[in-house]
C-alpha positions in Angstrom: 2.1 -8.1 11.5 -1.0 -7.5 13.8 -4.2 -8.0 11.8 -5.4 -4.6 12.7 -2.0 -2.7 12.4 1.0 -2.6 10.2 4.4 -1.1 10.0 5.0 1.4 7.1 7.4 4.2 6.3 6.7 8.0 6.8 8.1 9.3 3.5 10.2 8.6 0.5 13.8 7.6 1.1 16.4 6.3 -1.3 19.7 4.2 -0.9 22.3 2.9 -3.1 24.5 -0.2 -3.6 27.4 -0.7 -6.1 29.0 -3.9 -7.3 31.5 -4.2 -10.1 30.7 -1.0 -11.7 26.9 -1.5 -11.6 24.9 1.1 -9.6 21.7 -0.1 -7.8 19.7 3.0 -6.7 16.7 2.1 -4.5 13.7 4.3 -3.8 11.1 3.4 -1.2 7.8 5.1 -1.2 4.7 4.9 1.3 1.6 3.7 -0.4 -2.1 4.1 0.1 -3.1 1.9 -2.8 -2.1 0.6 -6.1 -3.2 3.5 -8.2 0.1 5.6 -7.9 2.5 2.6 -8.7 2.5 2.9 -12.4 3.2 6.8 -12.4 6.0 6.3 -9.8 7.7 3.7 -12.0 7.1 5.9 -15.1 8.6 8.9 -13.3 11.7 6.9 -12.3 12.3 5.8 -15.9 11.9 9.4 -17.1 14.5 10.6 -14.5 16.9 7.7 -15.3 16.6 7.4 -19.1 20.0 5.5 -19.4 19.2 3.1 -16.7 19.0 -0.6 -17.9 16.3 -1.7 -15.4 13.8 -0.5 -12.9 12.7 -3.4 -10.7 10.2 -3.2 -7.9 8.2 -4.8 -5.3 5.4 -3.8 -3.2 3.0 -5.0 -0.3 -0.4 -3.4 0.5 -2.6 -4.5 3.4 -5.4 -1.9 3.2 -8.7 -3.6 2.1 -7.0 -7.0 1.6 -3.5 -8.2 1.2 -1.9 -7.3 -2.2 1.6 -7.9 -3.3 3.6 -7.9 -6.5 7.1 -7.7 -7.9 8.8 -7.2 -11.2 12.2 -8.3 -12.6 12.0 -5.9 -15.6 13.9 -8.1 -17.8 16.5 -9.2 -15.2 16.7 -13.0 -15.0 13.7 -14.4 -13.2 13.7 -14.2 -9.5 17.0 -12.2 -9.4 15.6 -8.7 -8.7 11.9 -8.3 -7.7 11.9 -11.3 -5.4 15.0 -10.1 -3.3 13.4 -6.6 -3.1 10.3 -8.3 -1.8 12.4 -10.2 0.7 13.7 -7.0 2.1 10.4 -5.7 2.7 9.3 -8.9 4.4 12.4 -9.2 6.5 11.6 -5.7 8.0 7.9 -6.6 8.2 6.8 -3.5 6.2 3.6 -3.0 4.4 2.0 -0.3 2.3 5.4 0.3 0.7 6.8 0.3 -2.8 10.5 -0.3 -3.3 11.8 0.4 -6.8 15.5 -0.2 -7.6 17.1 1.5 -10.7 20.0 -0.3 -12.1 22.9 1.1 -14.3 24.8 -1.8 -15.8 28.6 -1.4 -15.2 29.9 -3.8 -17.9 30.4 -6.9 -15.7 27.7 -9.5 -15.4 27.0 -10.4 -11.8 25.4 -13.7 -12.3 22.0 -14.5 -10.5 23.5 -14.7 -6.9 25.2 -11.4 -7.4 22.0 -9.7 -8.7 20.1 -11.1 -5.8 22.6 -9.8 -3.4 22.7 -6.3 -5.1 19.0 -5.7 -5.4 18.4 -6.8 -1.8 21.2 -4.8 -0.4 20.1 -1.7 -2.3 16.5 -2.1 -1.0 17.7 -2.5 2.6 20.0 0.5 2.3 17.0 2.6 1.4 14.7 1.1 4.0 17.2 1.5 6.8 16.9 5.3 6.3 13.2 5.3 6.7 11.3 6.5 9.7 9.1 3.4 10.4 5.7 4.1 11.8 2.8 1.9 13.1 -0.5 2.4 11.2 -4.0 1.3 11.8 -5.4 -0.9 9.0 -8.7 0.5 7.7 -11.5 -1.3 5.7 -13.9 0.3 3.3 -17.7 0.1 3.7 -20.5 1.6 1.7 -23.9 2.3 3.3 -27.1 3.6 1.9 -29.4 5.4 4.1 -32.5 7.8 4.1 -31.8 11.5 4.4 -33.4 11.6 7.8 -30.9 9.0 9.1 -27.8 10.6 8.1 -26.8 12.3 11.3 -27.3 9.0 13.3 -25.1 7.1 10.8 -22.5 9.8 11.1 -22.7 9.6 14.9 -22.0 6.0 14.9 -19.3 6.1 12.3 -17.6 9.1 14.1 -17.6 7.2 17.4 -15.7 4.4 15.7 -13.3 6.8 14.0 -14.8 6.3 10.6 -13.6 8.6 7.9 -16.1 9.7 5.1 -14.5 9.2 1.6 -17.5 9.8 -0.7 -21.0 11.0 0.0 -23.6 11.1 -2.9 -26.9 12.4 -2.3 -30.0 11.7 -4.3 -33.8 11.9 -3.9 -33.9 8.1 -3.0 -31.3 8.3 -0.2 -27.6 9.0 0.6 -24.7 6.7 -0.4 -21.8 6.9 1.9 -18.3 5.4 1.6 -16.5 5.2 4.8 -13.0 4.1 5.9 -13.2 2.4 9.3 -10.4 0.9 11.5 -10.5 -2.8 10.8 -11.0 -3.7 14.4 -14.1 -1.5 14.5 -15.9 -3.0 11.4 -17.8 -5.6 13.4 -19.0 -3.1 16.1 -20.1 -0.7 13.3 -22.2 -3.4 11.8 -23.7 -4.4 15.0 -24.6 -0.8 16.0 -26.1 0.0 12.6 -28.2 -3.2 12.7 -29.1 -2.6 16.2 -30.3 0.9 15.4 -32.1 0.1 12.2 -33.5 -3.3 12.5 -35.3 -4.5 9.4 -35.1 -1.0 8.1 -35.3 -0.9 4.3 -33.9 2.6 4.4 -30.6 1.4 5.5 -28.5 -0.8 3.2 -24.8 -2.0 3.6 -23.6 -2.6 0.1 -20.1 -3.9 0.9 -17.5 -4.3 3.6 
């Protein structure tokens, strides 16, 4: 993965793998952040009340690398890890893959589970439209009211996106999403435009 770009999927896709009566139904979802994961897993459990397990893995690269997997009561390393392996093998990020398992009555053993969860995940991901995305970073700036237009001009020229703007008598707080490759240039231009200016503060990046 390029440090400024990543490969992700366009939209939700699903795939299935069957082994000795067990069904492994995989769902792959594009992710912006971790906040939606809990609700997605809850919705899958609600839609599959008779399923035995809902195992998952995800990778997120926006604002720092985050990854996690869950075996959901399957033997350790037999479910979440092979799902993660499928994501890594296809070099995908900002994606959640959850696999719903219906037990078919015959135990598969750990090697069988590893194969089944991985194959289900790959079957879903193979159906996805894979797209290249630009990695963004978040930065928060506080500036005086009189400086807002110049800050916006600099941010817009670097393809910055305003997420939150909070105006108070003491100044304006702006949260921006900026392409990772442009963060350094943004800081250079801001510091060059407002050298030693107490009215401009960069809170985080």
